[in-house]
C-alpha positions as CSV (number, residue, x, y, z in Angstrom):
1,M,63.0,99.1,124.1
2,M,63.3,101.9,121.6
3,T,65.8,101.9,118.7
4,I,67.9,104.9,118.0
5,S,70.2,105.3,115.1
6,L,73.2,107.6,114.7
7,K,76.1,108.2,112.5
8,I,79.6,107.7,114.0
9,P,83.0,107.4,112.3
10,E,84.3,104.0,111.3
11,E,87.3,104.3,113.6
12,L,84.9,104.7,116.6
13,V,82.9,101.7,115.5
14,S,86.1,99.6,115.4
15,K,86.9,100.7,119.0
16,I,83.4,99.9,120.2
17,D,83.5,96.5,118.6
18,A,86.9,95.7,120.1
19,M,85.7,96.7,123.5
20,A,82.5,94.7,123.2
21,R,84.5,91.6,122.2
22,S,86.9,92.1,125.1
23,K,84.0,92.4,127.5
24,R,82.1,89.6,125.8
25,T,79.0,91.7,125.3
26,S,77.0,93.1,122.5
27,R,77.7,96.5,120.9
28,S,74.2,97.6,122.0
29,A,74.8,96.6,125.6
30,L,78.2,98.3,125.7
31,L,76.7,101.5,124.4
32,R,73.8,101.5,126.7
33,E,76.1,101.0,129.7
34,A,78.4,103.9,128.4
35,L,75.4,106.2,128.0
36,E,74.0,105.4,131.4
37,E,77.3,106.1,133.1
38,K,77.9,109.3,131.2
39,L,74.4,110.6,132.1
40,K,75.0,109.7,135.8
41,T,78.3,111.6,135.7
42,M,76.6,114.7,134.0
43,T,73.8,114.7,136.5
44,R,76.2,114.4,139.5
45,K,78.3,117.3,138.2
46,K,75.3,119.4,137.6
47,N,74.5,119.2,141.4
48,L,78.0,120.1,142.4
49,S,79.3,123.6,143.1
50,L,81.9,125.1,140.8
51,Y,84.6,124.5,143.4
52,E,83.6,120.8,143.7
53,Q,83.7,120.4,140.0
54,S,87.1,122.1,139.6
55,A,88.8,121.0,142.9
56,D,91.2,118.8,141.0
57,L,92.5,121.9,139.2
58,C,93.2,124.0,142.3
59,G,96.9,124.5,142.8
60,K,97.9,123.2,139.4
61,G,99.3,126.4,138.1
62,K,102.5,127.7,139.6
63,S,104.0,131.1,139.1
64,G,107.3,130.3,140.8
65,L,106.6,133.1,143.3
66,R,105.9,131.9,146.8
67,D,104.6,135.3,148.0
68,L,102.5,136.2,144.9
69,A,99.3,136.9,146.8
70,S,100.8,138.6,149.8
71,N,103.7,140.8,148.5
72,P,102.4,144.3,147.6
73,K,105.0,144.6,144.8
74,H,103.4,141.8,142.9
75,L,100.0,143.4,143.3
76,E,100.8,146.8,141.7
77,G,98.3,147.8,139.1
78,F,95.6,145.3,140.3
79,G,92.3,146.5,141.7
80,S,92.7,150.2,140.8
């Protein structure tokens, strides 16, 4: 195995150590697991369409107008 060193804030080290203790594992094992999971997630997201990546956001914003997209009076000034 290869060794990599990096600088991280003391507060983050404390959180990592606490999590490692709670899972009864080493700091290195915990960080390897976290990096592997993050890389899997990033790879999966890279292969998804924009819609698939943002589907959880669809419908979150509400204007309060039920006919926003269909009522011509709300569309004045758009598209011209």
